[in-house]
LOBADO-500071 format. One record per residue: residue number from 1; chain; x, y, z of N, C-alpha, C, CB in turn; residue in three letters. Coordinates in steps of 0.05 Angstrom, whole numbers, plus 32768, in hexadecimal, padded with zeros to 4 digits. Atoms other than C-alpha are relative to their C-alpha. Glycine has a CB too. Layout:
REM LOBADO-500071
<lumvex><pos>NUM</pos><unit>A</unit><n_xx>X</n_xx><n_yy>Y</n_yy><n_zz>Z</n_zz><ca_xx>X</ca_xx><ca_yy>Y</ca_yy><ca_zz>Z</ca_zz><c_xx>X</c_xx><c_yy>Y</c_yy><c_zz>Z</c_zz><cb_xx>X</cb_xx><cb_yy>Y</cb_yy><cb_zz>Z</cb_zz><code>ala</code></lumvex>
...
END
This chain:
REM LOBADO-500071
<lumvex><pos>1</pos><unit>A</unit><n_xx>8013</n_xx><n_yy>7FE8</n_yy><n_zz>7FFF</n_zz><ca_xx>7FFF</ca_xx><ca_yy>7FFE</ca_yy><ca_zz>8001</ca_zz><c_xx>8014</c_xx><c_yy>8019</c_yy><c_zz>8000</c_zz><cb_xx>7FEC</cb_xx><cb_yy>8001</cb_yy><cb_zz>801D</cb_zz><code>unk</code></lumvex>
<lumvex><pos>2</pos><unit>A</unit><n_xx>7FF0</n_xx><n_yy>7FE5</n_yy><n_zz>8003</n_zz><ca_xx>801D</ca_xx><ca_yy>8044</ca_yy><ca_zz>7FED</ca_zz><c_xx>7FFA</c_xx><c_yy>8016</c_yy><c_zz>8019</c_zz><cb_xx>7FF6</cb_xx><cb_yy>800F</cb_yy><cb_zz>7FE1</cb_zz><code>unk</code></lumvex>
<lumvex><pos>3</pos><unit>A</unit><n_xx>8003</n_xx><n_yy>7FEE</n_yy><n_zz>7FE5</n_zz><ca_xx>802A</ca_xx><ca_yy>8078</ca_yy><ca_zz>8023</ca_zz><c_xx>7FF2</c_xx><c_yy>8019</c_yy><c_zz>7FF6</c_zz><cb_xx>801F</cb_xx><cb_yy>8008</cb_yy><cb_zz>8010</cb_zz><code>unk</code></lumvex>
<lumvex><pos>4</pos><unit>A</unit><n_xx>800F</n_xx><n_yy>7FEB</n_yy><n_zz>8006</n_zz><ca_xx>7FF7</ca_xx><ca_yy>80B0</ca_yy><ca_zz>8025</ca_zz><c_xx>8012</c_xx><c_yy>801A</c_yy><c_zz>8000</c_zz><cb_xx>7FEA</cb_xx><cb_yy>8001</cb_yy><cb_zz>8012</cb_zz><code>unk</code></lumvex>
<lumvex><pos>5</pos><unit>A</unit><n_xx>7FEE</n_xx><n_yy>7FE6</n_yy><n_zz>8004</n_zz><ca_xx>8014</ca_xx><ca_yy>80F2</ca_yy><ca_zz>800B</ca_zz><c_xx>7FF6</c_xx><c_yy>8016</c_yy><c_zz>8015</c_zz><cb_xx>7FFC</cb_xx><cb_yy>800B</cb_yy><cb_zz>7FDF</cb_zz><code>unk</code></lumvex>
<lumvex><pos>6</pos><unit>A</unit><n_xx>8007</n_xx><n_yy>7FE9</n_yy><n_zz>7FEB</n_zz><ca_xx>8012</ca_xx><ca_yy>8130</ca_yy><ca_zz>803E</ca_zz><c_xx>7FE3</c_xx><c_yy>800D</c_yy><c_zz>7FF4</c_zz><cb_xx>801B</cb_xx><cb_yy>801B</cb_yy><cb_zz>8000</cb_zz><code>unk</code></lumvex>
<lumvex><pos>7</pos><unit>A</unit><n_xx>8017</n_xx><n_yy>7FF4</n_yy><n_zz>800B</n_zz><ca_xx>7FD8</ca_xx><ca_yy>814F</ca_yy><ca_zz>8010</ca_zz><c_xx>7FEB</c_xx><c_yy>7FF1</c_yy><c_zz>8009</c_zz><cb_xx>8000</cb_xx><cb_yy>8003</cb_yy><cb_zz>7FE4</cb_zz><code>unk</code></lumvex>
<lumvex><pos>8</pos><unit>A</unit><n_xx>8017</n_xx><n_yy>8013</n_yy><n_zz>7FF7</n_zz><ca_xx>7FAD</ca_xx><ca_yy>8113</ca_yy><ca_zz>801A</ca_zz><c_xx>7FFA</c_xx><c_yy>8000</c_yy><c_zz>801C</c_zz><cb_xx>8005</cb_xx><cb_yy>7FE3</cb_yy><cb_zz>7FFA</cb_zz><code>unk</code></lumvex>
<lumvex><pos>9</pos><unit>A</unit><n_xx>8003</n_xx><n_yy>7FFE</n_yy><n_zz>7FE9</n_zz><ca_xx>7FB7</ca_xx><ca_yy>8114</ca_yy><ca_zz>805F</ca_zz><c_xx>7FF0</c_xx><c_yy>8019</c_yy><c_zz>800D</c_zz><cb_xx>8017</cb_xx><cb_yy>7FFC</cb_yy><cb_zz>8007</cb_zz><code>unk</code></lumvex>
<lumvex><pos>10</pos><unit>A</unit><n_xx>800C</n_xx><n_yy>7FE8</n_yy><n_zz>7FF9</n_zz><ca_xx>7FA6</ca_xx><ca_yy>815E</ca_yy><ca_zz>806A</ca_zz><c_xx>7FE4</c_xx><c_yy>8001</c_yy><c_zz>7FF4</c_zz><cb_xx>8012</cb_xx><cb_yy>8017</cb_yy><cb_zz>7FF7</cb_zz><code>unk</code></lumvex>
<lumvex><pos>11</pos><unit>A</unit><n_xx>8019</n_xx><n_yy>8003</n_yy><n_zz>8009</n_zz><ca_xx>7F69</ca_xx><ca_yy>8153</ca_yy><ca_zz>803D</ca_zz><c_xx>7FEF</c_xx><c_yy>7FEF</c_yy><c_zz>8010</c_zz><cb_xx>8001</cb_xx><cb_yy>7FF7</cb_yy><cb_zz>7FE7</cb_zz><code>unk</code></lumvex>
<lumvex><pos>12</pos><unit>A</unit><n_xx>8010</n_xx><n_yy>8013</n_yy><n_zz>7FF3</n_zz><ca_xx>7F50</ca_xx><ca_yy>8119</ca_yy><ca_zz>8068</ca_zz><c_xx>7FFA</c_xx><c_yy>8013</c_yy><c_zz>8019</c_zz><cb_xx>8010</cb_xx><cb_yy>7FE3</cb_yy><cb_zz>8005</cb_zz><code>unk</code></lumvex>
<lumvex><pos>13</pos><unit>A</unit><n_xx>8005</n_xx><n_yy>7FEC</n_yy><n_zz>7FE9</n_zz><ca_xx>7F5A</ca_xx><ca_yy>814C</ca_yy><ca_zz>80A8</ca_zz><c_xx>7FEC</c_xx><c_yy>8010</c_yy><c_zz>7FFD</c_zz><cb_xx>8014</cb_xx><cb_yy>800F</cb_yy><cb_zz>8006</cb_zz><code>unk</code></lumvex>
<lumvex><pos>14</pos><unit>A</unit><n_xx>8017</n_xx><n_yy>7FEB</n_yy><n_zz>8008</n_zz><ca_xx>7F34</ca_xx><ca_yy>8180</ca_yy><ca_zz>8089</ca_zz><c_xx>7FE7</c_xx><c_yy>7FF4</c_yy><c_zz>7FFC</c_zz><cb_xx>8006</cb_xx><cb_yy>8010</cb_yy><cb_zz>7FE7</cb_zz><code>unk</code></lumvex>
<lumvex><pos>15</pos><unit>A</unit><n_xx>801A</n_xx><n_yy>800A</n_yy><n_zz>8002</n_zz><ca_xx>7EFC</ca_xx><ca_yy>8157</ca_yy><ca_zz>8074</ca_zz><c_xx>7FF2</c_xx><c_yy>7FFA</c_yy><c_zz>801C</c_zz><cb_xx>8000</cb_xx><cb_yy>7FE8</cb_yy><cb_zz>7FEF</cb_zz><code>unk</code></lumvex>
<lumvex><pos>16</pos><unit>A</unit><n_xx>8006</n_xx><n_yy>8007</n_yy><n_zz>7FE2</n_zz><ca_xx>7EF6</ca_xx><ca_yy>813C</ca_yy><ca_zz>80BB</ca_zz><c_xx>7FF8</c_xx><c_yy>8017</c_yy><c_zz>8011</c_zz><cb_xx>8018</cb_xx><cb_yy>7FF3</cb_yy><cb_zz>800D</cb_zz><code>unk</code></lumvex>
<lumvex><pos>17</pos><unit>A</unit><n_xx>8009</n_xx><n_yy>7FE6</n_yy><n_zz>7FEF</n_zz><ca_xx>7EF2</ca_xx><ca_yy>8181</ca_yy><ca_zz>80D5</ca_zz><c_xx>7FE6</c_xx><c_yy>800E</c_yy><c_zz>7FF5</c_zz><cb_xx>8017</cb_xx><cb_yy>8017</cb_yy><cb_zz>7FFF</cb_zz><code>unk</code></lumvex>
<lumvex><pos>18</pos><unit>A</unit><n_xx>8017</n_xx><n_yy>7FF2</n_yy><n_zz>800C</n_zz><ca_xx>7EB9</ca_xx><ca_yy>8195</ca_yy><ca_zz>80A6</ca_zz><c_xx>7FE8</c_xx><c_yy>7FED</c_yy><c_zz>800D</c_zz><cb_xx>8001</cb_xx><cb_yy>8000</cb_yy><cb_zz>7FDD</cb_zz><code>unk</code></lumvex>
<lumvex><pos>19</pos><unit>A</unit><n_xx>8018</n_xx><n_yy>8013</n_yy><n_zz>7FF8</n_zz><ca_xx>7E91</ca_xx><ca_yy>8159</ca_yy><ca_zz>80CA</ca_zz><c_xx>7FF8</c_xx><c_yy>8010</c_yy><c_zz>801C</c_zz><cb_xx>800B</cb_xx><cb_yy>7FDC</cb_yy><cb_zz>8006</cb_zz><code>unk</code></lumvex>
<lumvex><pos>20</pos><unit>A</unit><n_xx>800E</n_xx><n_yy>7FF2</n_yy><n_zz>7FE5</n_zz><ca_xx>7E8C</ca_xx><ca_yy>8184</ca_yy><ca_zz>810A</ca_zz><c_xx>7FEB</c_xx><c_yy>8012</c_yy><c_zz>7FF7</c_zz><cb_xx>8016</cb_xx><cb_yy>8013</cb_yy><cb_zz>8013</cb_zz><code>unk</code></lumvex>
<lumvex><pos>21</pos><unit>A</unit><n_xx>801B</n_xx><n_yy>7FEE</n_yy><n_zz>800A</n_zz><ca_xx>7E4E</ca_xx><ca_yy>81B5</ca_yy><ca_zz>810F</ca_zz><c_xx>8013</c_xx><c_yy>8018</c_yy><c_zz>7FFB</c_zz><cb_xx>7FE3</cb_xx><cb_yy>8007</cb_yy><cb_zz>801A</cb_zz><code>unk</code></lumvex>
<lumvex><pos>22</pos><unit>A</unit><n_xx>7FF9</n_xx><n_yy>7FE9</n_yy><n_zz>8006</n_zz><ca_xx>7E57</ca_xx><ca_yy>81FA</ca_yy><ca_zz>80F6</ca_zz><c_xx>800B</c_xx><c_yy>8011</c_yy><c_zz>801A</c_zz><cb_xx>7FE9</cb_xx><cb_yy>800C</cb_yy><cb_zz>7FF1</cb_zz><code>unk</code></lumvex>
<lumvex><pos>23</pos><unit>A</unit><n_xx>7FF9</n_xx><n_yy>7FF1</n_yy><n_zz>7FE9</n_zz><ca_xx>7E5A</ca_xx><ca_yy>821A</ca_yy><ca_zz>813A</ca_zz><c_xx>801D</c_xx><c_yy>7FF6</c_yy><c_zz>800D</c_zz><cb_xx>7FE8</cb_xx><cb_yy>7FFC</cb_yy><cb_zz>8016</cb_zz><code>unk</code></lumvex>
<lumvex><pos>24</pos><unit>A</unit><n_xx>7FE4</n_xx><n_yy>800A</n_yy><n_zz>7FF6</n_zz><ca_xx>7E96</ca_xx><ca_yy>81ED</ca_yy><ca_zz>8151</ca_zz><c_xx>8014</c_xx><c_yy>800A</c_yy><c_zz>7FF1</c_zz><cb_xx>8004</cb_xx><cb_yy>7FE2</cb_yy><cb_zz>8000</cb_zz><code>unk</code></lumvex>
<lumvex><pos>25</pos><unit>A</unit><n_xx>7FEE</n_xx><n_yy>7FF8</n_yy><n_zz>8015</n_zz><ca_xx>7EB8</ca_xx><ca_yy>81F9</ca_yy><ca_zz>810E</ca_zz><c_xx>8008</c_xx><c_yy>801F</c_yy><c_zz>8007</c_zz><cb_xx>7FF0</cb_xx><cb_yy>7FFD</cb_yy><cb_zz>7FE1</cb_zz><code>unk</code></lumvex>
<lumvex><pos>26</pos><unit>A</unit><n_xx>7FF9</n_xx><n_yy>7FDD</n_yy><n_zz>7FF9</n_zz><ca_xx>7EB3</ca_xx><ca_yy>8249</ca_yy><ca_zz>811F</ca_zz><c_xx>8010</c_xx><c_yy>8000</c_yy><c_zz>801B</c_zz><cb_xx>7FDF</cb_xx><cb_yy>8015</cb_yy><cb_zz>8006</cb_zz><code>unk</code></lumvex>
<lumvex><pos>27</pos><unit>A</unit><n_xx>7FF1</n_xx><n_yy>7FFD</n_yy><n_zz>7FE8</n_zz><ca_xx>7ECE</ca_xx><ca_yy>8240</ca_yy><ca_zz>8165</ca_zz><c_xx>801C</c_xx><c_yy>7FF9</c_yy><c_zz>7FFC</c_zz><cb_xx>7FF5</cb_xx><cb_yy>7FF1</cb_yy><cb_zz>8016</cb_zz><code>unk</code></lumvex>
<lumvex><pos>28</pos><unit>A</unit><n_xx>7FE3</n_xx><n_yy>800A</n_yy><n_zz>800A</n_zz><ca_xx>7F0A</ca_xx><ca_yy>8215</ca_yy><ca_zz>814C</ca_zz><c_xx>800D</c_xx><c_yy>8014</c_yy><c_zz>7FF3</c_zz><cb_xx>8000</cb_xx><cb_yy>7FE7</cb_yy><cb_zz>7FED</cb_zz><code>unk</code></lumvex>
<lumvex><pos>29</pos><unit>A</unit><n_xx>7FF4</n_xx><n_yy>7FEE</n_yy><n_zz>800E</n_zz><ca_xx>7F1B</ca_xx><ca_yy>8246</ca_yy><ca_zz>811B</ca_zz><c_xx>8005</c_xx><c_yy>801D</c_yy><c_zz>800E</c_zz><cb_xx>7FF0</cb_xx><cb_yy>8002</cb_yy><cb_zz>7FEB</cb_zz><code>unk</code></lumvex>
<lumvex><pos>30</pos><unit>A</unit><n_xx>7FFF</n_xx><n_yy>7FE5</n_yy><n_zz>7FEF</n_zz><ca_xx>7F10</ca_xx><ca_yy>8285</ca_yy><ca_zz>8149</ca_zz><c_xx>8019</c_xx><c_yy>7FF7</c_yy><c_zz>8014</c_zz><cb_xx>7FDE</cb_xx><cb_yy>8008</cb_yy><cb_zz>8014</cb_zz><code>unk</code></lumvex>
<lumvex><pos>31</pos><unit>A</unit><n_xx>7FEE</n_xx><n_yy>8008</n_yy><n_zz>7FEB</n_zz><ca_xx>7F3A</ca_xx><ca_yy>8261</ca_yy><ca_zz>817F</ca_zz><c_xx>8021</c_xx><c_yy>8000</c_yy><c_zz>7FF1</c_zz><cb_xx>7FF5</cb_xx><cb_yy>7FDF</cb_yy><cb_zz>800C</cb_zz><code>unk</code></lumvex>
<lumvex><pos>32</pos><unit>A</unit><n_xx>7FE2</n_xx><n_yy>7FFF</n_yy><n_zz>8010</n_zz><ca_xx>7F77</ca_xx><ca_yy>8254</ca_yy><ca_zz>8146</ca_zz><c_xx>8007</c_xx><c_yy>801E</c_yy><c_zz>8000</c_zz><cb_xx>7FFF</cb_xx><cb_yy>7FF2</cb_yy><cb_zz>7FDE</cb_zz><code>unk</code></lumvex>
<lumvex><pos>33</pos><unit>A</unit><n_xx>7FFD</n_xx><n_yy>7FE0</n_yy><n_zz>8008</n_zz><ca_xx>7F70</ca_xx><ca_yy>829F</ca_yy><ca_zz>8130</ca_zz><c_xx>800E</c_xx><c_yy>800D</c_yy><c_zz>801B</c_zz><cb_xx>7FDF</cb_xx><cb_yy>8010</cb_yy><cb_zz>7FF8</cb_zz><code>unk</code></lumvex>
<lumvex><pos>34</pos><unit>A</unit><n_xx>7FF7</n_xx><n_yy>7FF2</n_yy><n_zz>7FE5</n_zz><ca_xx>7F78</ca_xx><ca_yy>82B6</ca_yy><ca_zz>8178</ca_zz><c_xx>801B</c_xx><c_yy>7FF4</c_yy><c_zz>800E</c_zz><cb_xx>7FE7</cb_xx><cb_yy>7FFB</cb_yy><cb_zz>8016</cb_zz><code>unk</code></lumvex>
<lumvex><pos>35</pos><unit>A</unit><n_xx>7FE8</n_xx><n_yy>800A</n_yy><n_zz>7FF9</n_zz><ca_xx>7FB4</ca_xx><ca_yy>8282</ca_yy><ca_zz>8186</ca_zz><c_xx>8016</c_xx><c_yy>800C</c_yy><c_zz>7FEB</c_zz><cb_xx>7FFD</cb_xx><cb_yy>7FE0</cb_yy><cb_zz>8001</cb_zz><code>unk</code></lumvex>
<lumvex><pos>36</pos><unit>A</unit><n_xx>7FEE</n_xx><n_yy>7FFA</n_yy><n_zz>8016</n_zz><ca_xx>7FD4</ca_xx><ca_yy>829A</ca_yy><ca_zz>8146</ca_zz><c_xx>800C</c_xx><c_yy>801D</c_yy><c_zz>8003</c_zz><cb_xx>7FF0</cb_xx><cb_yy>7FFD</cb_yy><cb_zz>7FE4</cb_zz><code>unk</code></lumvex>
<lumvex><pos>37</pos><unit>A</unit><n_xx>7FF2</n_xx><n_yy>7FDD</n_yy><n_zz>7FF5</n_zz><ca_xx>7FD5</ca_xx><ca_yy>82E9</ca_yy><ca_zz>815E</ca_zz><c_xx>8010</c_xx><c_yy>7FFB</c_yy><c_zz>8019</c_zz><cb_xx>7FE4</cb_xx><cb_yy>801A</cb_yy><cb_zz>800B</cb_zz><code>unk</code></lumvex>
<lumvex><pos>38</pos><unit>A</unit><n_xx>7FF0</n_xx><n_yy>8000</n_yy><n_zz>7FE9</n_zz><ca_xx>7FEC</ca_xx><ca_yy>82D5</ca_yy><ca_zz>81A2</ca_zz><c_xx>801D</c_xx><c_yy>7FF8</c_yy><c_zz>7FFD</c_zz><cb_xx>7FF5</cb_xx><cb_yy>7FF1</cb_yy><cb_zz>8012</cb_zz><code>unk</code></lumvex>
<lumvex><pos>39</pos><unit>A</unit><n_xx>7FE9</n_xx><n_yy>800E</n_yy><n_zz>800B</n_zz><ca_xx>8022</ca_xx><ca_yy>82AE</ca_yy><ca_zz>8182</ca_zz><c_xx>8017</c_xx><c_yy>8018</c_yy><c_zz>7FF5</c_zz><cb_xx>7FF4</cb_xx><cb_yy>7FEC</cb_yy><cb_zz>7FE6</cb_zz><code>unk</code></lumvex>
<lumvex><pos>40</pos><unit>A</unit><n_xx>7FED</n_xx><n_yy>7FEE</n_yy><n_zz>8013</n_zz><ca_xx>803D</ca_xx><ca_yy>82EF</ca_yy><ca_zz>815D</ca_zz><c_xx>8003</c_xx><c_yy>801B</c_yy><c_zz>8015</c_zz><cb_xx>7FEF</cb_xx><cb_yy>800A</cb_yy><cb_zz>7FDD</cb_zz><code>unk</code></lumvex>
<lumvex><pos>41</pos><unit>A</unit><n_xx>7FF9</n_xx><n_yy>7FEA</n_yy><n_zz>7FF2</n_zz><ca_xx>803B</ca_xx><ca_yy>831B</ca_yy><ca_zz>819A</ca_zz><c_xx>801B</c_xx><c_yy>7FFD</c_yy><c_zz>8011</c_zz><cb_xx>7FEA</cb_xx><cb_yy>8006</cb_yy><cb_zz>8011</cb_zz><code>unk</code></lumvex>
<lumvex><pos>42</pos><unit>A</unit><n_xx>7FE4</n_xx><n_yy>8007</n_yy><n_zz>7FF0</n_zz><ca_xx>8083</ca_xx><ca_yy>8322</ca_yy><ca_zz>81B4</ca_zz><c_xx>7FFD</c_xx><c_yy>8003</c_yy><c_zz>801D</c_zz><cb_xx>8018</cb_xx><cb_yy>8013</cb_yy><cb_zz>7FF8</cb_zz><code>unk</code></lumvex>
<lumvex><pos>43</pos><unit>A</unit><n_xx>7FFA</n_xx><n_yy>8005</n_yy><n_zz>7FE4</n_zz><ca_xx>8092</ca_xx><ca_yy>8314</ca_yy><ca_zz>81FD</ca_zz><c_xx>7FE6</c_xx><c_yy>7FF1</c_yy><c_zz>800B</c_zz><cb_xx>8007</cb_xx><cb_yy>801D</cb_yy><cb_zz>8011</cb_zz><code>unk</code></lumvex>
<lumvex><pos>44</pos><unit>A</unit><n_xx>801B</n_xx><n_yy>8012</n_yy><n_zz>7FFA</n_zz><ca_xx>8053</ca_xx><ca_yy>82E4</ca_yy><ca_zz>81FE</ca_zz><c_xx>800C</c_xx><c_yy>7FEB</c_yy><c_zz>8014</c_zz><cb_xx>7FF1</cb_xx><cb_yy>7FEE</cb_yy><cb_zz>7FE3</cb_zz><code>unk</code></lumvex>
<lumvex><pos>45</pos><unit>A</unit><n_xx>7FF5</n_xx><n_yy>800F</n_yy><n_zz>7FED</n_zz><ca_xx>8057</ca_xx><ca_yy>82B7</ca_yy><ca_zz>8236</ca_zz><c_xx>7FFD</c_xx><c_yy>7FDE</c_yy><c_zz>7FFA</c_zz><cb_xx>7FF3</cb_xx><cb_yy>8009</cb_yy><cb_zz>8019</cb_zz><code>unk</code></lumvex>
<lumvex><pos>46</pos><unit>A</unit><n_xx>8004</n_xx><n_yy>801B</n_yy><n_zz>8007</n_zz><ca_xx>8047</ca_xx><ca_yy>8276</ca_yy><ca_zz>8210</ca_zz><c_xx>7FE8</c_xx><c_yy>7FF7</c_yy><c_zz>8006</c_zz><cb_xx>8011</cb_xx><cb_yy>7FF1</cb_yy><cb_zz>800A</cb_zz><code>unk</code></lumvex>
<lumvex><pos>47</pos><unit>A</unit><n_xx>8017</n_xx><n_yy>8008</n_yy><n_zz>7FF9</n_zz><ca_xx>800F</ca_xx><ca_yy>8249</ca_yy><ca_zz>8215</ca_zz><c_xx>7FF7</c_xx><c_yy>7FFD</c_yy><c_zz>801B</c_zz><cb_xx>7FFC</cb_xx><cb_yy>7FED</cb_yy><cb_zz>7FF6</cb_zz><code>unk</code></lumvex>
<lumvex><pos>48</pos><unit>A</unit><n_xx>800B</n_xx><n_yy>7FFF</n_yy><n_zz>7FE1</n_zz><ca_xx>7FE4</ca_xx><ca_yy>824F</ca_yy><ca_zz>8258</ca_zz><c_xx>7FFA</c_xx><c_yy>7FE1</c_yy><c_zz>8008</c_zz><cb_xx>7FE0</cb_xx><cb_yy>8013</cb_yy><cb_zz>8002</cb_zz><code>unk</code></lumvex>
<lumvex><pos>49</pos><unit>A</unit><n_xx>8005</n_xx><n_yy>801E</n_yy><n_zz>7FF6</n_zz><ca_xx>7FE1</ca_xx><ca_yy>820B</ca_yy><ca_zz>827F</ca_zz><c_xx>7FE3</c_xx><c_yy>8002</c_yy><c_zz>8004</c_zz><cb_xx>8010</cb_xx><cb_yy>7FF7</cb_yy><cb_zz>801D</cb_zz><code>unk</code></lumvex>
<lumvex><pos>50</pos><unit>A</unit><n_xx>801E</n_xx><n_yy>8005</n_yy><n_zz>7FFE</n_zz><ca_xx>7F9E</ca_xx><ca_yy>81ED</ca_yy><ca_zz>8285</ca_zz><c_xx>7FF2</c_xx><c_yy>8000</c_yy><c_zz>801E</c_zz><cb_xx>7FFB</cb_xx><cb_yy>7FE3</cb_yy><cb_zz>7FF4</cb_zz><code>unk</code></lumvex>
<lumvex><pos>51</pos><unit>A</unit><n_xx>800B</n_xx><n_yy>8001</n_yy><n_zz>7FE7</n_zz><ca_xx>7F73</ca_xx><ca_yy>81F5</ca_yy><ca_zz>82C4</ca_zz><c_xx>8007</c_xx><c_yy>7FE3</c_yy><c_zz>800B</c_zz><cb_xx>7FE2</cb_xx><cb_yy>8006</cb_yy><cb_zz>8001</cb_zz><code>unk</code></lumvex>
<lumvex><pos>52</pos><unit>A</unit><n_xx>7FF2</n_xx><n_yy>801A</n_yy><n_zz>7FF7</n_zz><ca_xx>7F83</ca_xx><ca_yy>81C3</ca_yy><ca_zz>82F8</ca_zz><c_xx>7FEC</c_xx><c_yy>7FED</c_yy><c_zz>7FFE</c_zz><cb_xx>800B</cb_xx><cb_yy>8000</cb_yy><cb_zz>801D</cb_zz><code>unk</code></lumvex>
<lumvex><pos>53</pos><unit>A</unit><n_xx>8016</n_xx><n_yy>8018</n_yy><n_zz>8003</n_zz><ca_xx>7F3F</ca_xx><ca_yy>819C</ca_yy><ca_zz>82F1</ca_zz><c_xx>7FF7</c_xx><c_yy>7FFE</c_yy><c_zz>7FE2</c_zz><cb_xx>7FE3</cb_xx><cb_yy>8005</cb_yy><cb_zz>8013</cb_zz><code>unk</code></lumvex>
<lumvex><pos>54</pos><unit>A</unit><n_xx>8004</n_xx><n_yy>8002</n_yy><n_zz>8019</n_zz><ca_xx>7F3F</ca_xx><ca_yy>81A3</ca_yy><ca_zz>82A6</ca_zz><c_xx>7FFD</c_xx><c_yy>7FDE</c_yy><c_zz>7FF8</c_zz><cb_xx>8019</cb_xx><cb_yy>8010</cb_yy><cb_zz>7FF2</cb_zz><code>unk</code></lumvex>
<lumvex><pos>55</pos><unit>A</unit><n_xx>8002</n_xx><n_yy>801A</n_yy><n_zz>8006</n_zz><ca_xx>7F23</ca_xx><ca_yy>8162</ca_yy><ca_zz>8287</ca_zz><c_xx>7FF6</c_xx><c_yy>7FEA</c_yy><c_zz>8012</c_zz><cb_xx>8014</cb_xx><cb_yy>7FFB</cb_yy><cb_zz>7FF8</cb_zz><code>unk</code></lumvex>
<lumvex><pos>56</pos><unit>A</unit><n_xx>800C</n_xx><n_yy>8010</n_yy><n_zz>7FE7</n_zz><ca_xx>7F0D</ca_xx><ca_yy>8141</ca_yy><ca_zz>82CB</ca_zz><c_xx>7FE6</c_xx><c_yy>8006</c_yy><c_zz>8003</c_zz><cb_xx>800D</cb_xx><cb_yy>8005</cb_yy><cb_zz>801B</cb_zz><code>unk</code></lumvex>
<lumvex><pos>57</pos><unit>A</unit><n_xx>801D</n_xx><n_yy>8003</n_yy><n_zz>7FF6</n_zz><ca_xx>7ECA</ca_xx><ca_yy>812A</ca_yy><ca_zz>82D9</ca_zz><c_xx>7FF9</c_xx><c_yy>800D</c_yy><c_zz>801D</c_zz><cb_xx>7FF8</cb_xx><cb_yy>7FE0</cb_yy><cb_zz>8002</cb_zz><code>unk</code></lumvex>
<lumvex><pos>58</pos><unit>A</unit><n_xx>8007</n_xx><n_yy>7FF2</n_yy><n_zz>7FE8</n_zz><ca_xx>7EA8</ca_xx><ca_yy>8154</ca_yy><ca_zz>8310</ca_zz><c_xx>7FF5</c_xx><c_yy>7FEC</c_yy><c_zz>8014</c_zz><cb_xx>7FEC</cb_xx><cb_yy>8017</cb_yy><cb_zz>7FFA</cb_zz><code>unk</code></lumvex>
<lumvex><pos>59</pos><unit>A</unit><n_xx>800E</n_xx><n_yy>8018</n_yy><n_zz>7FEC</n_zz><ca_xx>7E94</ca_xx><ca_yy>8127</ca_yy><ca_zz>834E</ca_zz><c_xx>7FF0</c_xx><c_yy>800E</c_yy><c_zz>8012</c_zz><cb_xx>8015</cb_xx><cb_yy>7FEC</cb_yy><cb_zz>8013</cb_zz><code>unk</code></lumvex>
END
């Protein structure tokens, strides 16, 4: 079996992105735009750590 070309992989990722609802795609694109701007600001602190309880179920 032939190895997939990078363009094929990118196309598959994009198509899977389109499977999300429009509102979720909008949030993802907006978040990516904000992160892009933040990365260009000199003296940035880098990525912020996640909150202590991120991803944990509330008991």
